[in-house]
C-alpha positions as CSV (number, residue, x, y, z in Angstrom):
1,M,-191.0,67.6,71.7
2,L,-190.4,70.8,70.6
3,I,-192.8,72.4,73.0
4,A,-191.8,70.5,76.1
5,A,-188.4,72.1,74.9
6,G,-189.4,75.3,74.0
7,A,-191.3,75.5,76.9
8,F,-188.3,74.2,79.4
9,V,-186.4,77.4,77.7
10,V,-189.2,80.0,79.0
11,W,-189.4,78.3,82.4
12,I,-185.7,78.8,83.3
13,Y,-185.2,82.5,80.8
14,S,-188.1,83.3,83.9
15,Q,-186.7,81.9,86.7
16,G,-183.6,85.2,85.8
17,G,-180.3,82.6,87.6
18,P,-177.3,82.4,85.0
19,F,-179.7,85.4,82.7
20,E,-179.5,88.1,85.5
21,Q,-175.7,87.6,86.2
22,F,-174.8,88.2,82.5
23,G,-177.6,90.7,83.0
24,L,-180.0,89.3,80.1
25,Y,-183.1,89.0,82.6
26,V,-185.9,91.4,82.1
27,P,-188.7,90.3,85.0
28,Y,-191.7,91.1,82.5
29,I,-190.7,89.5,79.3
30,G,-190.6,86.7,81.3
31,S,-193.5,87.1,82.3
32,L,-195.4,87.8,78.7
33,A,-193.0,84.8,77.9
34,V,-194.9,81.8,79.6
35,L,-198.5,84.2,79.1
36,L,-197.1,83.6,75.7
37,W,-196.2,80.4,75.8
38,T,-199.2,79.2,77.7
39,F,-201.9,80.7,75.2
40,V,-200.8,80.5,71.6
41,I,-199.1,77.1,71.1
42,P,-202.0,75.8,72.3
43,I,-203.7,77.3,69.0
44,F,-201.7,75.3,66.8
45,Y,-200.8,72.5,68.6
46,K,-204.4,70.2,69.4
47,G,-203.2,67.2,69.9
48,E,-203.5,64.0,68.4
């Protein structure tokens, strides 16, 4: 469940949305977060 919640946060940030309005959105950080999440999580979570 934590992995899904983390993925949701990364997805929301990568979309921009309210983060753009508050000046907290940097596009390349969203891209890097998606990339890291995609490749790092399978290292730690092998499934059941």
